[in-house]
N, C-alpha and C positions, 0 to 999 in steps of 0.2 A: 576260355576268360569273357563273362559277359561284356559285350559290345553295346555300346548306347551312346546316342547324344545326350543323355540327362546326365548330369551329374552324378556319381555313384552315391555320393551321400544323399541326395535327394532321392534316387532310385530305391536305395537301401531303406529309407523313410516311408516311401509309399508301396511297395512289394513285400516288406516282410522279410528283407535279408537281415539274419544274425550280425550283428557288427563285431570285430574282434574288441573284445575288452581293453578298457585303459589301463590295466593292470590286471595281471596274474601271475600265479606260480607254474610254473612248467610241470609235466610229466611225463611218464615215460622215459625215454633217452636225454630230455633236459630237467627232469625230477630236482627238483631246489631252485631252479634257476630262477628269479622273480625280474619279470617284465614290467616295462612302463612306457607306454605310448608317448612320446613327447613331441610328434606331428604327424597330420594326416592333413592330407593333401586331397586333390581328384584324382590322383593317379597311384600316389605313394603312400608309405609309412614311415616312422622312423623311431625305432624303441631301442629306450636305454635298456640294457641286459646285464643283471647284476649277479655272481654267484662267489661265494667264498672271499668276501671282499675284492673281488676283482669286476670290473666294469668295461662292457665293451657296446657297442652300437649297432643295430641292423634295420637296413634299410631294404623295404622290398617294395613289389608292387602290389597294388588291391588286384587280387585274384575272387572270383566269387565261385563258390564249389558248389556241388549239390549232395547232399546225403542220400545215397540209395533207397534205404527202404523206406524214409519218411517223406523223400522228395523238398527238402528244406532246403533251402538257398542259406549260405554261410559265407563270410570272409575265411579265408582259410591263412594260417599263418605258414610260413615256407618248411619245407621238411628241409634234412640234411642236403639233398642230391639238388636241390634249387638255387643253394649259393654259389656265386658264381655265374649264374644264368638270369634269374630275376630277383633275385636276393643277394644283397653283400654285407659285409660285417669290416667295421672299423673301429679300431682302438681311441682315436682321435676324435672326439666330438664336431670339431670342423671341417674333418673330411666326410664326416657320416652327412652333415648338413650339405656340403657341396655336392656330393652327390644325389641327395633328397632334392635340392633343387633343379639339378640338373638333368634328372628324370621325369621331374614334375613339371617342368617346362619345355619338356621335348615334344615338338609337333609331329615327328616322323611316324 
């Protein structure tokens, strides 16, 4: 993870980090899932995810990744094995917001 005292949003704008889109349709193992960014903080994201009329919420840390071939920096969406570590899924919107706020405001 990229560490900086500069807020990541500002860093992304000044250093050319490709930001996660506000809306996108999943590919691969999440093909057909519709993702919509509800909240973006300095440390965390909250996305609403819809598939077959079922909605859940994903809260996760902002992580910056590097593309090996092109050396481009981009914000990565968590893979399945990241959930429970630095990403969490909730069916309840209020619980997702609570997790977002707790982690966004954590000073540890």
